[in-house]
C-alpha positions in Angstrom: 18.2 104.4 -0.4 15.0 102.9 -1.7 15.6 105.1 -4.9 18.9 104.0 -5.3 18.1 100.3 -4.9 15.1 100.8 -7.5 17.7 102.5 -10.0 19.7 99.4 -9.7 16.5 97.2 -10.5 15.7 99.2 -13.4 19.6 98.8 -15.0 19.2 95.2 -14.2 18.3 93.4 -17.4 15.2 90.8 -17.5 17.7 88.2 -19.1 19.7 88.2 -15.9 16.6 87.1 -13.8 16.1 84.1 -16.3 19.6 83.0 -15.8 19.4 83.0 -12.3 15.8 81.4 -12.2 17.2 78.4 -14.5 20.3 77.7 -12.0 18.1 75.3 -9.9 17.2 73.3 -13.1 21.3 73.1 -14.3 22.1 72.1 -10.7 19.4 69.4 -11.0 20.8 68.1 -14.2 24.0 68.2 -12.8 23.0 66.0 -9.8 21.4 63.8 -12.0 24.1 62.7 -14.6 26.7 63.0 -11.3 24.8 60.5 -9.3 24.1 63.2 -6.3 20.5 62.3 -6.0 19.0 60.1 -3.3 17.8 56.5 -3.3 14.8 57.4 -5.4 16.2 59.7 -8.1 12.6 60.1 -9.7 10.9 61.3 -6.5 14.1 63.8 -5.8 13.6 65.3 -9.5 9.9 65.5 -9.0 10.0 67.0 -5.6 13.0 69.5 -6.4 11.0 70.8 -9.8 7.8 71.1 -7.7 9.3 73.2 -5.0 11.1 75.4 -7.4 7.7 76.1 -9.1 6.0 76.6 -5.8 8.8 79.2 -4.6 8.7 81.1 -7.9 4.9 81.4 -7.4 5.5 82.9 -4.1 7.9 85.6 -5.4 5.5 86.3 -8.1 2.7 87.0 -5.2 5.3 88.9 -3.4 5.9 91.7 -5.7 3.1 93.8 -5.2 2.8 93.7 -1.5 6.9 94.6 -1.6 6.3 97.5 -3.8 3.2 98.9 -1.6 4.7 98.3 1.7 8.6 98.9 1.0 8.3 100.9 -2.3 10.9 98.6 -4.2 9.7 97.6 -7.1 10.5 94.2 -9.1 7.5 94.8 -11.3 9.9 94.6 -14.3 10.6 91.2 -13.4 7.3 89.9 -12.4 6.5 88.4 -16.0 9.8 86.4 -16.0 9.2 85.2 -12.4 5.6 83.9 -13.3 6.9 82.4 -16.5 9.8 80.5 -14.5 7.1 79.2 -12.2 5.2 77.9 -15.1 8.3 76.2 -16.7 9.2 74.5 -13.6 5.5 73.4 -13.1 5.2 71.8 -16.3 8.7 70.0 -15.8 7.3 68.8 -12.5 4.1 67.4 -13.6 6.0 65.8 -17.0 8.6 64.1 -15.1 5.8 62.5 -12.9 3.9 61.6 -16.2 7.1 60.3 -17.8 9.2 59.1 -15.3 6.9 57.7 -12.5 4.0 57.0 -14.7 5.5 55.9 -17.7 2.8 57.4 -19.9 0.2 54.9 -18.6 -2.9 57.4 -18.7 -4.9 54.4 -17.3 -2.5 54.3 -14.3 -2.4 58.1 -13.9 -6.3 58.0 -13.5 -6.2 55.4 -11.0 -3.2 57.2 -9.2 -5.3 60.3 -8.9 -8.1 58.5 -7.4 -5.7 56.6 -5.1 -3.7 60.2 -4.1 -6.2 62.9 -4.3 -3.8 65.5 -3.7 -2.8 65.0 -7.3 -6.0 67.0 -8.0 -4.7 70.0 -6.1 -1.7 69.9 -8.4 -3.4 69.6 -11.5 -6.1 72.3 -10.9 -3.0 74.7 -10.0 -1.4 73.8 -13.5 -4.6 74.5 -15.5 -5.0 77.7 -13.7 -1.3 78.7 -14.6 -1.6 77.7 -18.6 -3.8 80.5 -19.6 -1.9 82.9 -17.3 1.4 81.7 -19.2 0.0 81.8 -22.6 -1.5 85.6 -22.1 1.7 86.7 -20.4 2.4 89.1 -23.3 1.9 92.4 -24.7 -0.5 91.3 -27.7 -2.6 89.6 -25.2 -3.0 92.6 -23.2 -4.2 94.6 -26.3 -6.6 92.1 -27.7 -8.2 91.4 -24.1 -8.1 94.7 -22.5 -6.1 95.7 -19.5 -9.0 95.3 -16.9 -9.9 91.8 -18.6 -6.4 90.7 -18.5 -5.9 91.8 -15.1 -8.9 90.0 -13.7 -7.8 86.8 -15.6 -4.6 87.0 -14.0 -6.1 87.1 -10.5 -6.6 83.6 -10.8 -2.8 83.2 -9.5 -4.3 84.2 -6.1 -6.1 80.6 -6.2 -3.3 78.7 -7.5 -0.9 79.7 -4.3 -3.0 78.0 -1.6 -3.8 75.1 -4.0 0.0 74.2 -4.7 0.5 74.6 -0.7 -2.1 72.0 0.0 -0.9 69.7 -2.7 2.3 70.0 -0.9 0.8 69.5 2.6 -1.4 66.7 1.8 1.3 64.8 -0.4 3.1 64.5 2.9 0.2 63.0 4.5 0.9 65.0 7.5 0.9 68.9 8.5 4.8 69.4 8.2 6.7 72.6 8.9 7.8 74.1 5.7 4.7 73.9 3.6 2.6 74.9 6.6 4.9 78.0 7.0 4.6 78.8 3.0 0.8 78.5 3.1 0.9 81.0 5.8 3.0 83.1 3.9 0.6 82.9 1.0 -2.2 83.7 3.1 -0.6 86.9 4.6 0.7 88.1 1.1 -3.1 87.9 -0.3 -4.2 89.6 2.8 -1.7 92.2 2.3 -2.8 92.7 -1.2 -6.5 93.4 0.3 -5.4 95.5 3.3 -3.1 97.9 1.3 -4.4 99.3 -2.0 -2.5 100.8 -4.4 -2.5 104.7 -5.1 -5.1 105.6 -7.6 -4.2 106.8 -10.8 -0.3 106.3 -10.6 -0.6 102.7 -9.4 -2.9 101.9 -12.2 -0.2 103.2 -14.5 2.3 101.0 -13.3 0.2 98.1 -13.3 0.1 98.4 -17.0 3.8 99.3 -17.4 4.9 95.9 -16.0 4.2 94.4 -19.3 6.5 96.6 -21.2 
């Protein structure tokens, strides 16, 4: 059963993941022009983009534990998942800069001081930028496999930071982001507790970039 499922995944093209991953953006655009957003459309746009980025980040973090625990491999799609996360994160921050702040940089600086949870979000985006820029085969060849993997381990820091950004933004400890923070910590713990097989696992780690 597992082998059949992995065979189906291998036949699934990466562009299909991109197509599915862009559906939330298409739905958001439709709701915006159809007037289906709430009483604060700017806030709704920001939150929907941010939450989608967060969920793709969790999806990327889950790929390796899923493989080690169940044997189901989504490694082929991990790069697309990560880049979708970055795309939504950039759109999330861009919507805040343009629609809420109106490109008023001094006001943005004051807002960061007034609402420190923004620092967690900005730090997360800064972490994701070099990961997105180096998500290509050329970067792996130039950096070397081990250096590239070490750089991309920074994503383990971005996950908790985004969860804290969400929790602090709501000013209380809400159930949903608190739950996903726990999920992130469990995924990171699983990576440490369940080691990949020597040799074969290392080769698979390099093959995800092909």
